[in-house]
Steps between C-alpha positions, in 0.01 A plus 500: 500500500131423482361176330252548227131415575462286171763242607737485793768678306753757610733707282834644615847570346716219385796450734842362419412203721221403263745386231482123570115515513492694165737258342291218622176657365647557146664158444207388280481827313618473129637157577726651764640779286311775681695830509364609827769338716765660269364854579393437851801684674463800258132520554515482881770775518306726251347775729329652193275204445239313688594133530218315704457167654157354584471284803233249616543399862851636499620315191582685186277377222551777234708790382456792267701806405395849382750762392475854367705517164379820330298801589146382589582138414532193722626157389347187654706188505592175697154396602546136645277274716615189651364177328338397835292835509397549146128522388414678833473851368836604660638638172184705462524655842860584458441661161197688624724638793765621263251680272339666801833611630603646166185696476545644839849610402381688192650292222341516171547146359617159591656277232633156486622233267391125494448193286329289758137426403385470864666822595346678190160388623560652844635839355216528261239441786680792681467727208828480317483542118746344261714776346737292292463133370865403490658286238865413543739439219855362564828467282845365595793726497692561170866572448659756275284796485486845662270539821238773487574855602419619862349848456556775738193623722504836321380315177181382666276775351631444144492123528140490623385742223662251251333192617176612668294414187674160446249220380421298811617737764127568599464132595710567808218704629763773601691276743804292451452130499726455807409229750719657760339863489308629201575866448310741287643528148606855386800719473548499880533114495743505228712756693470281811614193314787679331613629828528138619666381186194292412389659181610404137470689182554428137684735283308824458272408798235355281472179710551453876496227759436556861669231728374384829675345803528131414422205719821334377827586338330546159380811315129596555314760292179654635396683167620573162407750236582562139434332166673332203871470441595733778298299757660179376843641525419591865371152563817343379713744689343381823608158418855621442491676832397194676797324361731786600360495857523115531122455515346192345195662346276811453133501595263757370149570620248626238125510538280239320443600134805741479597542147877450591431124506623466142808699572586296817460174307713624219779592753506155645265553808261219596171544644506325856174556680205416278311323783540721820318805606777726596404863520528839682185595696392833659243619751413862529477597866 
């Protein structure tokens, strides 16, 4: 484990014994609601990812995680620096190290999701480009209707053919607006989601919704496609499903300027993040 020349910083794998220090470091993140302590055990035990700690004089002052999640793709997440060591270039050194390692391992692209203005500046300086400018819409659950159909993976080619020219789909720039891992949109992604029970389709397959792993017990949707009445039927069906599953609400991610805004509003969804800078970013390696 060799310290960097720029600052006296050393990178090593996070250990189970680092839990208390990581919890201490993240107490001031998102007003004490940081997700990193909740996933700490899972991340430490995941041999397929790289969960790193940054040390200065033997004290952990930062963490970051990189994980492969699709062929040629890496997801970067969990970058945290202790409040006592911010504005010293530590985050930049950590990110640069992660990018260099990804290139050495032959990956084609690194992606991430963030809404933090300081983080966005850091990532853009490193060469990341925004792929999707995410706007979130949210609606509470509704009783009394039928949930949307969960299609079979064998339907993926037909479903993709039916919605691939939907208005606004191009605004996703070919990736799902998923802040936990943005996959490439296409028939293969529909098949993957269907196999996980995370794809929903309107009758006839003329509108679809791809779910993502939620940060809470509510329903989260990473992309939608379709138009008109059939899309509105699907948007209502998601609210019915939330009620059937005991979830409080449905949150749907769409890019800025997506034409479905009128449909979302008509179906009882409210626009919830007008002021932030949430987005998916990518760096070609």
